[in-house]
C-alpha positions, 0 to 999 in steps of 0.5 A: 586505345581503349579495348571497347574502342576498336576500328573498321580497319581493325576489324577487317583485319581480325576478320577479312569478311568485314571488309567485303562490300554490301554487294559482295556480303549478299551477292547472290540474292542481290544479282537476282534481285538486280536481274528482276529490277532491271528488266522490270524497269520502264527505261528498259525494252518493252515486250508486246504480243499479240496472239492474232499473230503466228509465225516462227517468232511469235512462237520463240518468244512465247517459248522464251518466256516459258523457259524463263519463267520455269528457271525462276521457280526453279530459282529458290532450289538452285540457290539451296544447291549449289550453295551452304545452305543445304550444309547448314540447315541440316546442322542446325537441325541436328543440334535442336534434335540433339537438345531435345528441345522440340521446336526450340528454336522454331523453324523459321529461326534456324532458317534464317540463320542459316540463310544469312550464314549462307551470305555470309559464306557465299559473300566472297563468289557472289562478289565475284559473279557481280564483277565478271559477269552481272557488272559487264552484262548491265554495262552492255559489254557482253551479253547474256551468254558469256555472262552465264559463261562467266558467272557460273566459273566462281560457283563451279569452283566453289562446288568444286573445292567442297565435294570428294573426287570419290562423288564426282567420279560416281555421277561421271559414272552414271551420266556415262560421260567420258572421264575429261583431262581437266577438272574445268571440262566437268558438266555442271550437271555433273558437278551438282548432285555431286556437290549435293552428296558431299554436303549431306555426307560432312553435315551428318559426320557434323551431326554425329559429332554433336550427338555424342555429347548430348548423349553421354548426359542422356545415359548418365540422368538415365544411369543415375535415375535407374540406380535410385529406383525411379523407373516413371520418371522420363530420363529426358525431362531431368537431363534436358536443364543440364544439356541446356546448361552444358551447351551454354557453358561451352558456348555452343553457338560461338563453336557449332556456328564458327565449326560450320563457317571455316569447314567451308575455308 
């Protein structure tokens, strides 16, 4: 077979992520979309509020609506905190600062790239949440509480794999919770901040490693300019083209994106 023709089976063999169904690839985003669509569907249950009547049932319905609106307003923050988005966007920001290209690539490009890389990394988790929790819920096989308990497990497993034991022990100590006998007994409100702390530590470590080669280029250019007596010429103006060509020749985007994705595996 010619080199330019690669079948889908061969692509799936070379990269398992290509074998994930579309629902798995865009798992977490599609789950939220399906929930909103099903809630707003005309065929679904309707909700009517009569403000002229008051009672425990009406008060409970109002409180449920307020709780739902609060959760929806916190959905973007939850998506950022429990996924790989934090590491992706921080590393890409460090890379732009190390290159010294000011606003190139722009913030919209970096955030979009980090978002789609997050979807790629979280595809297996989203597929598991859809299969175990959302699909049975839409089929009316389980209730909302069972769907939550099933859907949170793959996300907890992902966070537990990426965090350090030291960070988890810190928040267990700060919460004054007894040390659980098993990892499954750790509360979710303890896992999330420990995961975020671990992500910040790892992203800053990667950012430090990204700075080293560009810092060497800046030091070499500054030393050459000083030896030539060009004190008034900004070293950044001269070093920027060299850093760009070094990054391009080393295939920097391929290395950075590949390393970040592999760091979650």
